[in-house]
N, C-alpha and C positions, 0 to 999 in steps of 0.2 A: 422512448418516452412520448406519449401522444401529445400533439400540439394543443395548447389551451386556446380555445376560441374566445375572442373578445365580445362581450355582449353588445348588441346593436345600439342600445341607448348610449353606451360609453363611446362607441365609434362616432355617433352623431354629435356627442358633446365635444369630442376632440376636433371634429370637422368644423363645428361652429366657432371654436376658439381661434381658428385661423382666419375667420372673417373679420374685416375691419371694425365693425360695430362691437362684436364680442371682445375683440382685443382691446379696444378703447375702454370698454366697461371694466375689464380686469385691471388695466393700467390705472384708471382713475381711482378704483377702490384701493389698490395697493399704495398709491401715492398718498391718499387721505389717511390711511392707517399709519404709514410711516411718519407723516407729518404730526399726527397726534402723539405717537410714541416719542418723537424727537422733542416736541414741546414739553411733554411730561418730564423728560429727562433733563432738559436745559433750564426750564424755569425754576426759580427758587420756591421752596415750600414755606408756608402753605399757599396754595393758589387754586382757584376754581378750575373746572375742567376746561382745557384749552381747545374749545371747539372752533375758535376762529382759525387755527392752524390748518385743520383738515378742510375747512370751508375754503380757505385761500388756495390750498393745493388743488382742490377740485376746479376752482376757477382758472388756475394757471395751466393745469395739464389740459390743454386744448386738444382738438382733434389732430392738429398737425404741429410740427416743430416750428414752422414759420409763424403760425398763429400764436404759439406760446411766446415767442420772442417779440411779438407785436401787441396783440390784444391782451396777453397775459400780464405784461408789464403795466399796461394802462389799467387793468383791473386792480393790480396791487396798489398802484398810485391812488385809485379811487377809494379803496378800503382804508389806506393809511391816512389820507386827507380827512375822511369822515371820522376816524377815531380821534385825530388831533382836534378837529372842530368840537367834538363832544367833550374832550378833555378841557378845552378852554371854557366852554359854556358851563360845565359842571362846577368849575371853581368860582364862577361868578353868580350863577342863578340856580335855583332848583328846577325840578321838573314840573311844569304847569302847561296850560294850553298855549299861553303866549310865548313861553320859552321854547316849547316844541316847534311852534310855527316859525319863530325866529331862527331856530337851529336848521330847520328844513330849508328855509329861504337862503340862509347863509351857505349851507352845503351845496345847494344847486348853483348858486352864483359862483362860489369858489371853484366848484367842479368844472365850470366852463372856463374859468381863468387858467386853471392848471392843465386844460386841454386833455381830458381823459375821453373826449369824443363821446361815443355811444354809451359809456359807462357813467355818465353824470348821475343818473338816479341811484347808482350804487353808493355814491358819496353820501347822499341823504339817508339811505337805508342803513349804512354802517354807523352813521352818527346817531340815528334813532335807537339802534340796538344797544350801543354802548351807553347812551344817555339814560336808558331805562334800567341799567344794572345797578345793583346796590354797591356802595363804596366806589362811586364812579371815578373819582380822582385817582384811586389806586389801581382800579381795574383797567382804566383806559390805556395806561402805559404798558400793562401786560398784554392788552389786545394788540398794541403795536408790535411787540416782540413776537406774539403768536403769528401775526400777519406776515412778518418778515421770515419767520421759520417756515411757515407754509409755502410762501413764495419761493424760498430757496430750495425746499424739497421738490416742489413742482418743476422748477427749471432744471434742477440737477437730474430729476427722474427722466425728463424728456431728452436730455443730452446723453444720458447713459443708455436709455432704452428708446430707440427711435420709434416714433409713432407709426401706425400702419399707413400704407399707401392706398389711396382711394381711386386708383386708376380703373380697376375692374368695375366698380360701381358707376363711375362716370361713363365708361364704355358701354355698360348696359343701358344707361339713360340715353346715350346717343343712338344706340341700336334701336331702342324703343321708339325714338322720334322718327328715325328713318323708316321703320316698319309702319308707323301711323301714316306718314306721308305716302308711302307706297300703297297702303291699303286704300287710301282715298282715291288714288289714281285708278286702281282696279274698280272701285265703285263707280267712278265717273265713266269708265269704259263700258260698264253694264248699262248705265243710264242714257248714254247718247243714242242708243238704239230705240227708235220709236219716238212717241210723243212723251215729253216730260212736263208734268204739271209745274207751274211756277212755284208752288209751295215746296215741292221737293228740291227744285234747283236752289231756291233761297235757303233751304235747310242745309244743303251742302256748302253754300257760301258761309253760313254761320259756323259750320263745323271747321272750315278752313281758318276762319278768324280765331277760333279757340286754340289753334296751334300756337298762338302767341304765348298763352299761359304755359303750355308745355315747354316752349323754348326757354322761358324764364326759369322753370324748375331744372331743366337740363343745364342751363348756364350756371346755376348755383352749385349743382353737383360737380360740374367741371372746375369751378373755382376752388372747391374744396380739394379736388384732385391735384390741381396746380400747386396749391399751398403744400400738399403732402409731398410733392416732388421737390419743392424748394428747400434747400439746406438739409436734405435727407441723405445721410451717409450710405444708406442701402441702395440708392438709385444712382447709377452711373450716367445714364442718358436722360436725365430729367428734362433738359431743354428740348431735346428732340421729341419726347413724349408730349410735352406741353404744346409745342408748335403743331404737331400732327393733329391732336385732338381739338385745339382751338380753331385752326383753319378749317378743319372738317366741320365743326359746328357752325362756323360762319357760312360755309357753303350750303348746309342744310337749312339754315335760317333764310338765305336768299331763295332757295327752292320753295320754302313754305310761303314766302311773300308772293312769289310769282304764281304759286298754286292758288293763292287767294284771289289774285287778279284773274286767273284763268276761270275760276268758278264764277266770278262776276260776269265774265264774258258769256259763259254758258247760261247764266241767269237772264241776261239781257236777250239772248237768242230765244230762250223759252218764253219770255214776255211777248216777243214779236211773233212767235209761231205757236200760238195757243191751240189752233185747230188743225195742225199738221205735224208731221214728224220734224224733229229738230234738224236732222240731216237726211238726205237720201240714203237708201239702204247700202249702196256701195261705199259711200263716204263714212257712214256709221260703222260699218264692219272694219274699215281701215283705221278709223279713230280708236275703236276698241283695241285693235292689235297694237296701235301706237301707245296707248295709255298702259297696256299690259307690259310692254317692253320698258317703258319709262319707270314703271313701278319696280321692275327687276333691277334697273340701273340704279335707282335711288337706294334700294335695299342693299345692292352690291357695294355701293359707295360707302354706306354706313358700316358694312362688314369690313371693307378695306381699311378704314381709318381706325377701327377698333380691334383689328386682328394683329397679333404679334408677328413680326417679320420672320421670326424663327419658326413659327407654326405653319401658317398657310397663307402668307401675304401674297405670294405670287399667284396662287390659285384664285384668291379674291380679286386681284387685279385682272386676271384673265376673264373672270366672270363679268366684271364691270365692263371691260373692253367689248366683250361679245354683246352684252345688253345694249351698250351705246351704239354699236354698229347696226343692230337690228332696229333700234329706235330711229336712227337716221334714215334707214331705207324706208321704214314705214312712214316717216314724216314726209319724204319726197313723194310717195304715192298719194298721201292725203293732199299735199299741195297741188298735184296735177288734177286730182278729182275736184277739188274746190275751185280751181281755175275754170274748169269746164262748167261747173254749176253756176259760177258767177256770171259767165257769159250767157247762160240760158236763163238764170234767175238772179238778176242783179241786186235783189234786196239784201240788206245787211252785209254787203260785201266787206265793209270796214271791220265788222266783227270777225269775219273769217281771217282777215289779215292779222288782227290782234291775236287770235287763237294761235296762228302759226308763229308769230313773234314770241309769244310766251313759251311755246314749246322749245323754240330755238334758244331762248335764254336759259332754260333749265339744262338742256343738253350741253350748252357751252359751259355752264358752271361745273358740270360733272366731268368735263373732258380731262383725261388723265395727264396729257402733256401740259395743259395749263395749270393743273393742280401741282405737278412737279415743279413748274416754274415758280408758282406762288409759294411753295414750301421753301425753295431755295432763297427767294427774296426775303421771306420772313426770318429764316435762319441767319442770313447775312445781317439783317437789321438788328436782331437780338444780340448777335455776336458783337456787332459794333457798339451797341449800348453797353454790354458787359465790359468790353475793352476800355471804353471811355470811363466807366465807373471805376475800374481797377486802376486806370491811369491817375485819376483824381485821388484815390486812396494812397497810391504810392507817393504822390506829391505831398499829401498831408503828412504821411509818415516821415518823409525827408525833412519837412519843416519841424516836426516834433523832435527829431534827432539833431536839429541844428545844422543839417547839411545844406549846402547851397548848390543849385544846379550847375553843372559844368558848362563853361562857356564854349560855344561852338566856334572853332577857328575858321577863318576864311579858307575856302577850298575843300573843307570837309563835307 
């Protein structure tokens, strides 16, 4: 019997459903539909369409299980408080401009008192929606029940069907940041040869400063990945993944800061040498080689922290070690040549020293041995925090059970 080939669009659709964004879209849709059906079945007849239930389910089914148990509960509190406020006002006053203003003011004030944090506006929004419904006193309590049904469905949905893990997207963001930093070093290597207009050097400085915005976006992506690993039953080594990615991003952030300082040094040199080459030809050639090797090292570091150990982690580490060794050899040649030039041309000698110090700082941050030591220290610190947290939980559990801690006898 001939094999039936699967159409290409169907294959693409199946591949997309394995992506975190597509998976989350399907999960949110399913949770909303189930919440609506549950509210229709549980609420007594007659009742209006229970749209608050799927709305709450959408709010509760967050991207990660950790976010569901934190922000989801605060969202539910915000909606319930808003509905209760609308119930109280509907029994006292009708809907008018001054009662609407008083409702919004009260909702915003009470929302801060109940500590729903960033969801304070949702208290007022819920109160306004319920206040404007016909038969408010009757509908408000139904809205409370709908909210609780939607919240229960959302929480149960995330507990039974674990949310997707966002490690791959965070890894892609970190790799992209490493590639951007590496690309800037290659560009600097091309520009140090010959005379550099101050305008071009300043443009490179502004480009390095814009890396701060990229770091903020990568940090947000990493936080989402960290949340997706927390309390996720599908991940067995969540702590290790979080520490590897977080410490790796910290290293790249330091490299970006030092790169910004390095471009400022080159800009100051360009201002001082407007009518001549930035460096002699031999120094420029060695600097170009150095920046190329540093670019390889930074990109190799980004690959190392985002590559699974089971795949090619050892290969990535070997590439990084080779790039660092070539960078250090090139750095020593640049230092020797700059020392000779300083003795012959002593102008701006302090900028030459700053340039070498900035190169050393980046190579030191990328060092494999120091990274291993930093990882071990961070893992020990996180493990100690978790042990202390569990110890406190056990102590609270013993108090709730009425158990008293055993006395320690002398000599034990």
